[in-house]
C-alpha positions as CSV (number, residue, x, y, z in Angstrom):
1,G,26.7,19.1,-2.7
2,I,27.0,18.0,1.3
3,R,23.4,17.7,3.4
4,F,23.3,19.7,6.9
5,P,19.6,20.6,7.6
6,S,18.9,21.8,11.0
7,H,16.7,19.3,12.4
8,P,18.3,17.4,15.3
9,V,17.1,13.6,14.0
10,A,19.6,14.8,10.8
11,Q,21.9,16.3,13.3
12,A,22.3,13.0,15.3
13,L,22.5,10.6,12.2
14,I,25.3,12.9,10.5
15,T,26.8,13.1,14.0
16,A,26.5,8.8,14.1
17,A,28.0,9.1,10.9
18,G,31.2,10.7,11.4
19,V,31.5,12.1,7.8
20,P,29.6,14.5,5.9
21,I,26.6,13.4,4.3
22,A,26.0,14.3,0.2
23,A,23.1,12.8,-0.7
24,P,20.3,13.5,-3.4
25,S,17.0,15.0,-2.7
26,A,14.3,12.4,-1.4
27,N,12.1,12.8,-4.2
28,N,11.3,12.4,-8.3
29,S,12.7,15.0,-9.9
30,G,10.0,17.9,-11.0
31,Y,7.4,16.6,-8.6
32,P,6.8,18.7,-5.2
33,S,9.5,18.2,-2.2
34,T,8.9,15.6,0.1
35,T,8.0,16.8,3.4
36,T,7.1,14.0,5.2
37,A,8.4,10.3,5.7
38,E,4.9,9.3,4.2
39,H,6.2,11.2,0.8
40,V,9.7,10.1,0.9
41,M,8.4,6.3,0.9
42,R,6.1,6.6,-1.9
43,D,8.4,8.3,-4.1
44,M,11.4,6.2,-3.1
45,D,9.5,2.8,-2.8
46,G,12.2,0.1,-3.9
47,K,14.9,2.8,-3.8
48,I,16.1,2.9,-0.8
49,D,16.7,0.6,2.8
50,A,14.9,3.2,5.2
51,V,13.5,6.1,5.8
52,L,14.5,7.6,9.4
53,D,10.9,9.9,10.1
54,G,11.8,13.0,12.0
55,G,7.9,14.2,11.8
56,P,7.0,16.6,8.8
57,C,9.3,19.5,8.0
58,G,9.5,22.2,10.0
59,V,9.4,25.1,7.2
60,G,8.2,22.9,4.1
61,V,9.6,24.8,1.2
62,E,13.4,24.0,0.1
63,S,16.6,26.1,1.7
64,T,17.2,29.7,0.4
65,I,19.9,29.5,-2.4
66,V,22.3,32.8,-2.3
67,T,25.3,33.2,-4.6
68,L,28.1,35.4,-3.2
69,V,30.3,34.9,-6.8
70,S,28.5,38.0,-7.9
71,D,28.9,41.9,-6.3
72,P,26.1,42.2,-4.8
73,P,24.7,38.8,-3.7
74,R,22.0,37.5,-5.7
75,L,19.0,35.5,-4.5
76,L,19.2,32.3,-6.6
77,R,16.0,30.8,-4.6
78,P,13.8,31.9,-1.7
79,G,13.6,30.2,1.4
80,G,12.6,29.9,5.1
81,I,15.6,32.1,5.0
82,T,14.1,35.6,3.7
83,L,15.5,38.4,1.5
84,E,14.8,40.8,4.2
85,Q,16.7,38.7,6.8
86,L,19.6,38.1,4.3
87,R,19.6,42.1,3.4
88,S,19.9,42.3,7.1
89,V,23.2,41.0,7.3
90,L,25.0,41.3,4.0
91,G,23.1,44.5,2.8
92,R,22.3,44.7,-0.5
93,V,21.1,41.7,-2.1
94,D,19.5,41.2,-5.7
95,V,17.1,38.7,-6.4
96,D,17.9,37.0,-9.5
97,K,15.8,37.1,-12.6
98,A,14.8,33.8,-12.6
99,V,12.8,33.8,-9.2
100,M,10.0,35.5,-10.5
101,N,10.3,35.3,-14.1
102,P,10.7,32.0,-16.5
103,L,14.3,30.8,-17.0
104,P,15.3,32.7,-20.5
105,K,15.1,29.4,-23.1
106,G,18.3,28.2,-23.1
107,A,19.9,29.5,-19.7
108,H,21.6,27.1,-17.4
109,P,19.9,27.3,-14.1
110,L,22.4,28.4,-11.7
111,S,20.3,26.3,-8.9
112,P,18.2,23.4,-8.4
113,G,14.3,24.7,-8.8
114,M,15.2,27.4,-11.4
115,K,14.1,25.5,-14.6
116,Y,10.3,26.3,-15.9
117,K,8.1,24.1,-14.6
118,H,9.5,22.3,-11.6
119,Y,7.7,21.2,-7.8
120,S,4.9,19.9,-10.5
121,P,1.7,17.4,-9.4
122,K,0.8,15.5,-12.1
123,A,-2.4,17.8,-12.5
124,N,-2.3,20.7,-14.7
125,V,-1.9,24.0,-12.0
126,I,-3.1,27.4,-12.9
127,I,-2.5,30.8,-11.0
128,I,-5.5,32.9,-10.8
129,D,-4.7,35.8,-9.7
130,G,-7.4,38.1,-7.8
131,G,-9.5,38.9,-5.3
132,E,-11.5,36.5,-3.1
133,K,-14.8,37.4,-4.8
134,A,-13.5,37.2,-8.6
135,Y,-10.9,33.6,-7.8
136,A,-14.5,32.1,-6.5
137,D,-16.4,33.1,-9.3
138,Y,-13.8,32.3,-11.6
139,V,-13.8,28.7,-10.1
140,N,-17.5,28.0,-10.0
141,T,-18.1,29.3,-13.8
142,H,-15.4,26.5,-14.8
143,K,-16.6,23.5,-12.8
144,A,-16.3,20.6,-14.5
145,P,-15.1,16.8,-13.5
146,G,-11.2,16.8,-12.2
147,V,-11.4,20.6,-11.5
148,A,-10.3,21.6,-7.9
149,A,-9.2,24.5,-6.2
150,L,-6.1,25.5,-4.2
151,C,-7.2,28.1,-2.0
152,Y,-6.6,30.2,1.4
153,C,-7.9,28.5,4.1
154,G,-11.5,29.9,4.8
155,E,-12.6,30.2,1.3
156,E,-13.3,26.2,0.9
157,N,-16.7,27.0,1.2
158,L,-17.0,29.6,-1.6
159,V,-16.3,27.4,-4.7
160,N,-18.3,24.5,-5.5
161,V,-15.3,22.3,-6.4
162,P,-13.1,19.7,-4.2
163,A,-10.4,22.4,-2.3
164,V,-7.6,22.0,-0.7
165,C,-6.4,25.2,1.5
166,Y,-2.9,25.9,1.6
167,G,-2.8,28.7,4.9
168,A,-4.0,31.8,5.6
169,S,-4.0,34.7,2.9
170,D,-1.5,36.4,5.9
171,D,0.0,33.7,7.2
172,Y,3.0,33.0,4.9
173,K,4.4,30.2,7.2
174,A,1.6,28.0,6.8
175,Q,1.2,28.6,3.4
176,A,5.3,27.4,3.1
177,H,5.4,24.7,5.8
178,G,1.9,23.6,3.6
179,L,2.0,23.8,0.0
180,F,3.6,20.8,-0.9
181,D,1.2,18.5,1.1
182,C,-1.4,20.3,-0.6
183,L,-0.2,19.5,-4.2
184,R,0.4,16.2,-3.6
185,H,-3.0,15.8,-2.0
186,L,-4.3,17.2,-5.1
187,D,-3.4,14.1,-7.4
188,D,-4.3,11.6,-4.4
189,I,-8.0,13.4,-5.1
190,G,-7.6,12.8,-8.5
191,A,-7.5,16.3,-9.4
192,K,-6.8,17.1,-13.4
193,T,-7.0,21.2,-13.6
194,V,-6.0,22.5,-10.2
195,Y,-6.9,26.5,-10.0
196,A,-4.6,28.0,-7.6
197,R,-4.8,31.4,-5.6
198,C,-1.8,33.8,-6.0
199,P,0.4,34.1,-3.1
200,E,2.1,37.7,-2.0
201,P,5.7,37.5,-2.9
202,K,6.5,38.6,0.7
203,G,8.5,37.3,3.6
204,V,8.8,33.7,3.0
205,G,6.3,34.3,0.2
206,L,8.4,34.6,-1.7
207,A,9.4,31.2,-1.6
208,V,6.3,30.0,-1.8
209,Y,5.3,32.5,-5.0
210,N,8.2,31.0,-6.7
211,R,7.7,27.5,-5.8
212,L,3.5,28.1,-7.7
213,M,4.8,29.6,-10.6
214,R,6.9,26.7,-11.0
215,A,4.5,24.3,-10.5
216,A,2.1,26.2,-13.1
217,G,4.9,26.7,-15.3
218,F,4.3,30.3,-15.4
219,E,0.4,30.1,-16.3
220,V,-1.0,33.0,-14.5
221,L,-4.7,34.6,-15.4
222,H,-4.9,37.9,-14.2
223,I,-9.1,38.3,-13.3
224,G,-11.3,41.2,-11.5
């Protein structure tokens, strides 16, 4: 499809080109999306001629995708434009089942990112659905070489394994902004198994929930 990002540097590039730009995503398929020029250079090294660095992505997670073919409209991929914002303009908007659940076997994905496992680091991600103490206790009980934690900011000192925080528990915008960078960093530090805090699917947090669930292949442990 046609690329039309809101970033002023990208807008200037499109204006200078004088034509619509259709291009693939600047990352390896299935791997966490690129949100910085450094990410792009690492993924696309030897495959592209140059990188135009406009700084880190403003939102972090990819764009919202809605189908208007159905009635009512249906959210296929949550993103920076939230479900609540869509409903304030369009009225009723349903959420496709594949946003919160695995795509049924044999079903054709209607949107990028709807595959069973997507946005995945090399490490095996397991989501822990439970409170702060239950999460920390579980991680510490399962401490082993290669184990790391993807937690909320402020929880790093509660676990006895390498920890990366992807935002405060109630700051969904920060979570969306930092998620992919954090998943990539976990690979950089050699994590093999990552126990991740389960995000709240509220506001842009729905997009964070969707991406993290797919990064984990919907492997969730409900504790405490």
